[in-house]
C-alpha positions as CSV (number, residue, x, y, z in Angstrom):
1,X,187.3,-118.2,-74.7
2,X,190.2,-116.6,-76.7
3,X,192.6,-114.4,-74.8
4,X,195.1,-112.1,-76.6
5,X,198.2,-111.1,-74.6
6,X,200.3,-108.1,-75.7
7,X,203.8,-109.6,-75.8
8,X,207.4,-108.5,-76.1
9,X,208.4,-111.8,-77.8
10,X,206.7,-114.8,-79.4
11,X,206.9,-117.0,-76.3
12,X,204.5,-117.7,-73.5
13,X,207.5,-117.5,-71.1
14,X,208.0,-113.9,-72.0
15,X,206.8,-110.7,-70.4
16,X,203.6,-108.8,-71.0
17,X,204.2,-105.8,-73.2
18,X,203.9,-102.4,-71.6
19,X,202.0,-101.1,-74.6
20,X,198.5,-102.4,-75.6
21,X,197.6,-101.4,-79.1
22,X,201.3,-100.9,-80.1
23,X,202.5,-104.2,-78.7
24,X,205.1,-105.8,-80.9
25,X,203.3,-109.2,-80.8
26,X,200.1,-110.8,-79.7
27,X,199.7,-114.3,-78.5
28,X,196.2,-115.7,-78.6
29,X,195.3,-118.5,-76.1
30,X,192.4,-120.8,-76.0
31,X,190.3,-121.8,-73.0
32,X,192.9,-124.5,-72.1
33,X,195.7,-122.0,-71.9
34,X,197.3,-123.3,-75.1
35,X,198.6,-120.9,-77.8
36,X,196.1,-120.9,-80.6
37,X,197.9,-118.1,-82.6
38,X,200.9,-115.9,-82.4
39,X,201.6,-113.0,-84.7
40,X,203.4,-109.7,-85.1
41,X,201.1,-106.7,-84.7
42,X,200.5,-105.4,-88.2
43,X,199.4,-102.0,-86.9
44,X,202.0,-101.1,-84.3
45,X,203.7,-98.5,-86.5
46,X,200.6,-96.7,-87.8
47,X,200.5,-93.0,-87.1
48,X,196.8,-92.8,-86.1
49,X,193.9,-95.0,-85.2
50,X,196.1,-97.9,-83.9
51,X,193.7,-98.9,-81.2
52,X,190.7,-99.0,-83.5
53,X,192.6,-101.2,-86.1
54,X,193.9,-103.6,-83.4
55,X,190.5,-103.9,-81.8
56,X,188.9,-104.7,-85.1
57,X,191.7,-107.2,-86.0
58,X,191.4,-109.0,-82.6
59,X,187.6,-109.1,-82.7
60,X,187.8,-110.7,-86.1
61,X,190.0,-113.3,-84.6
62,X,187.2,-114.0,-82.0
63,X,189.3,-112.7,-79.1
64,X,187.1,-112.1,-75.9
65,X,189.8,-110.6,-73.6
66,X,192.9,-108.6,-74.2
67,X,195.7,-108.1,-71.6
68,X,198.6,-105.7,-71.6
69,X,200.5,-103.8,-68.9
70,X,198.8,-100.5,-70.1
71,X,195.6,-100.2,-72.2
72,X,195.1,-96.6,-73.2
73,X,191.7,-94.9,-73.3
74,X,191.3,-95.1,-77.1
75,X,192.2,-98.7,-77.2
76,X,189.9,-99.5,-74.3
77,X,187.0,-97.7,-76.0
78,X,187.6,-99.5,-79.3
79,X,187.7,-102.9,-77.5
80,X,184.5,-102.0,-75.6
81,X,182.8,-101.1,-78.8
82,X,183.6,-104.6,-80.1
83,X,182.5,-106.4,-77.0
84,X,186.1,-107.4,-76.1
85,X,187.1,-107.2,-72.5
86,X,190.5,-105.9,-71.3
87,X,192.8,-106.3,-68.4
88,X,195.8,-104.4,-67.3
89,X,198.4,-106.7,-65.8
90,X,202.1,-107.1,-65.6
91,X,204.5,-110.1,-65.3
92,X,204.8,-113.2,-67.4
93,X,202.4,-114.1,-70.1
94,X,201.8,-117.6,-68.8
95,X,200.8,-116.2,-65.3
96,X,198.4,-113.7,-66.9
97,X,196.7,-116.3,-69.0
98,X,196.2,-118.7,-66.1
99,X,194.8,-115.9,-63.9
100,X,192.4,-114.7,-66.6
101,X,191.2,-118.3,-67.2
102,X,190.9,-118.9,-63.5
103,X,188.9,-115.8,-62.9
104,X,186.3,-116.7,-65.5
105,X,185.5,-120.2,-64.2
């Protein structure tokens, strides 16, 4: 299972970003809670359709769950249409990843 966390920095010790689709970075973790990918969000500054673009992008990267402090309705609907789950949570990235992995066992 691949998990994408909306991040404020490129570190798993950082905080979860308040924004979902407009997050500055995404960290993608594998089922062993290891970082598989980390990248700057290429769509964060788009004027329209950010949620759709990010949902497509993350689905193409085989992400199964996205976590952010806030996931807006448009982003949630776009993720749902791609079969990608979503979780609203706050705190550290590492804690969120471990909780998501722990809840899917």
